[in-house]
Every structure is written in C-alpha cells, then in structure tokens.
C-alpha angles and dihedrals in degrees: 000000000000110000099188125077118242097013092172095041131090098038118215135191096233130042132175117213120206125182108210131193120171096327100150090135096053111023095087094054090046095053095041090053089054089049090062096061115140129194091019127123122238109301141175132220124218113199111189108200106209115199093324115181099170133068096285094113092045092052093046093049090050091054096041100088094051099047118107092222132058108265115202113195117198120180120202132183105204129188107263090244088061101036097100129120092258096059093041093051091046092054092045092051092047091053090048091049090056088058099049102037126214095306095051136095128246126203129181135193138158131266092241092053130099114205122204121248092258097046097110093038093052093048091049091049091057092047091049089050090061109278120134093200136012126211112202130197127254120213123190114244106270091232091054092042091054089060094055117104115257093242090057093052091047092050093049092047089055092049091050092048091049092049091050093049091052090048090051088055088053091049095048096048102029108021118192112216089203093056108044125190130293097055137130140236104234127120102183126163086220089080123020130141124183139168108256092233090058092047087057095040093059094042099257128269110345116252098242129135094231138013096028090149094058091041090053092055089047088058091049093049092051089058094046095248115173103249122190119201096201120198091191091062109077136152134191117242133188118266093208121146096210106065137174100244125062109240093013132129096286092052090047091052092048092049096047092047088064100037139350117258112255093232134037120238113281091250089074125087137153114290095244090051090051090049091053091047093049093046093051092046091051091049092050093044091056091047090049093051091051091044090228100112092106092069090051097049094112092052092046092049091053093047093048095039094234132114120272094244090057091051091050091048094050096045092048088073116122092241130041091227092058093046092049091048090054092050091051088055096052106032115089087202090063097042115125116232119205113262117212118228088230087066094056098100092049093045091049090057092046091050091050091053090046091054091047092050093048091050090051092050090048091048094244126142132204123015135278117257110268097169113159122225102206141304111325127180127199115202114223 
C-alpha cells in the first residue's frame, strides 16, 4: 500500500531507498539526518515499510510535512518467506528507480543508520568522477561501540586489519585504476550509491534472504562495473544486538560477543594464496584487454589446472568479471579453503610479510595507509 500521493510523479535525479521493519526507535533519527544534507541536489526518499507492526509508519507520517525532501512511504505486507532485508531493499530500490529514471542516481541506507550531512554530495562526487557504484563504510555508533566487550573489539580490529592487508595485496599486484588506494573492503547496505542504469543492467538487488548488499556488488563486478570503495563516505549504524533480520549484523555482534566464530568469512585466505590469485587475475586481465588470451589457452589451462576447453568457455564470457568468476569456480588452484579463526594471528603475520615482500620486489618503500575508521562488523 502506497501511503503518499503521486508516488510516480515529480521525477527527481536522486533518490534514497530505505527498507524498514519495525524501526520506531530509529526512523526519526534516520530521516532527520537525511534532512540535513548539504551540497546535494533535490532528492527524494523512498521508505519501504516491510511488515511493520509498531509505530514506524505513524512517526514517519508525522515527520513527512516538515522534511525538506519528498518522502514516499510505501507499506507492504509480505509473505514471511519473502519478508527479509533483501526483498525489502529490492522493492525499495525498484520504487526509487521509477522516480529517477535511467539517467538518475540511486542510494540506499538502513533505517537504523545516520548519514552525515555530506553523504549524498560525496557519493555524487565519486559517481561524477567516473564510478558506476560507490561502496561506503559503516561505523558502529560510538556509544554502542563503547559498550562492546574488549575482546570483541580486538577480534574485529584483527579481522579488519587482515581484510585490509589482503586488499593491499590485490592493489599491489592487480591495481584497479577506478578504485585507487586508499580504499576499503566493505559492501554494506548502510551506504550504497549506484547509477540507475547500472542498477537496471545487473537486474537490481538480488532476491536473497541475507547478504543482498554483497550479492549486488558481486553482480556489478561480474559485469565490469567501475566500483569505488570510498573511505570518505561513512555512515553511523546501530550496534544493537537484537536486530530485524535473521543472520544480520545485530545477530553477528551478539554471537561474537559470546564466542568467536569457528571460521573466518569466506573472503579471507592466506596471504600467499591471495598473491597468487591477484597475480593470475592481473595476467588474465591483461590478456583479455589485448584480446590475445585465446592463443594462450594451453598455458592458462596448465596454470589453472583445468582443461583447455573449460578455459576457452570461461574466457568467452562477455565481461572479464564474469569470465574470471567462472574460472574461480572450476580451478582447483583458485579454490578457497576454510580458514579457522584460531589461525587469525598467524595469518595476519603471514599477510604482513607477504605485503612487505611484494613491495620489495616492486621496488616500493613504506606501506599503504590502512587506517581504520571505527569498529565494523561483517555478517557471514
């Protein structure tokens, strides 16, 4: 049920999509933060209320007349099997896309998030500089972070440091001119910006119960979209331990406060393995750009330990990202082995040595800036 008149009228260039489920405690702060945007063009906000049974809609309607942007409230009652964050964000983004048209810009955040006054402006700046999509950072509210036990903060700091070291290996061996260093490794629904045409091109937000944000960026990568992981785009998120989505960030925080997960997220791997992966990807990317990979199929098949026909099939994909993804699925050399959390300290040291060795080989000195910007948690 659409609760705002003229939902598809008054088109705008920029729209912010927010999936909302029982956020009476946070929706006001979220909307008021958006109302303080500076340096941003006229924009609209689409709040998709998903199976709300509290006063969220009442609070939003009360605020609606005084907001400096057009707030479109859309209430949906979804089957419980579909009432996850992924479906709600997909619907919100689709509604926002109808407002902005193919030449517009879509942003999305969460109802328990407070964006800074320059959030829209900074995202637009990166898009105008050439990015097709922008991944922002999410920092836990300092007040909530202060209540977290020291061991939790230490564990998350180590995970973040490890992720950044692996990303530095990627940058050193397979640099992306569209995603310059320093950058970050997050793909959080709390801060995403994307050109509307790219949102449509990849089929929108994936219909998954959990991890729709990461899945969306996977789709973009497979189609060679220019993705910017911007450190100057950051939002504040709730550090609550009772969330609205099963398996989401709140549940992850609550679980890790009690006990470490047995296994690290599947994006982690030993530093030498990451170096091999990045080197092979760089080699294939260069061959792809020169369109001469076909003549090297035998060499590639040997290196990747797969048959030549499989290499030819994968590299015949329309986009390099899709071809590389296929090769990662079939090559035993590129298979990811689970990494136990108990191995984190050792793997951190190995990754640090790997970065140092690569920098020496490349004739580089010093180290890239891996400064953290607060406690961040990635749900598995």
